[in-house]
N, C-alpha and C positions, 0 to 999 in steps of 0.2 A: 524241415521235415521232407520237403519235396526233393531236395538234392542231397540229403543225408550228410550234413556238414560234419567235419571231423575237428577234433582238438581246438585249435585257436579260433577258427571260424565259429564253432559252437559257443565258445566263451564270449566272443564279441557279440553274437546274437543275444546271449543271455544278458550281457551288460546293457545293450540297447533296450531290451525289454524291461529291465529293471529301471532304467532312466525314464522311459516313457510312462511306466506304471507309477513311478515316484511323482511325476508331474500330475498324473491323473489323481493320485492320492491328495496332493496339495489342493487341487481344484475341488475335489469332493469334500475335504475337510473344511474348506472355506465356505462352500455351499451349506454344509451342515451348521457351521457357525452362524451364517446369515439366518437360517431357519430357527435358530435357538434364541435370536434376539427378541426382546419384547416388542410388541407391535409399534409402540411409540418411537423405538430406536431404529426400526427398519427403514431403508430408503423409501422415498415417497413415489418415485415414478420409474417405470420400466424403460422409458426412452423410446427411440424409434425401433421398428422391426429390424431384424438382422439383415434382411435383403437390402433395405434402404441404407443402413449403416455401412454395409460392405461396398455399396456403390459410391457413397459420398466421402468416406474416410480413407486415408492411406492405410495400407495393411497393418503397420505397426500400431497406429491409433485404434484401428478396428479390433485387433487382438487385445490391446490394453483395455478397451471399453468392455468387451464381453467377459474378460477374465476378472474384472472388478466385481461384476454382478451387482444387481440392485432390484428393488421392489418385489416383483412377482417371484423372485428367487426365494423369498422368505415364506411364501405360502405353500402349504402341503396340499397339493391337488390330487395326488394319487399315490399308491403304495405298491410295493413288490413284496409278496409274502409277508405282509404286515410291517414292512420296513419302508422308510422314505427312500427315494432313489439315491441320495448321497450316501446313506448308510449301506445300502446294498452294493454300491460301487466301491466303497471303502473295503468291504469284505472281499469283493471280487479282485480288487487291485492287490490286497495282501496275499490272496491265493496265487495270483500271477507272479508276484515277487517271490513267494516261497518256491514255486515250481521252477522259476528261472534260477534261483540260488541253488536248488538241488541239481539242476542241469549244469550249472557252472562248476559245482564242486565234484560231481561224479565223473569218473574216468570212462 
């Protein structure tokens, strides 16, 4: 938007946005799945705080650890417009993907 991209650059931006939003959808769906598990099947512990994990683990292990999700991820502690955060993010990412597809298709 800042530099008014044309044709191919606009399509590349749209594809990048779709890819990033697709990854966000995957994470949000996984979080929603964790929240839907019965309490006895939810993981037992949250582990170390993110700042400690980041300092102690190599980057690839750090990313793997936080993307797996556990324990507190299964608890609903707040809501957005009556929805859990993962549900709101799923809607948000679908809207972003739809807008990026429209931008990709239109001339």
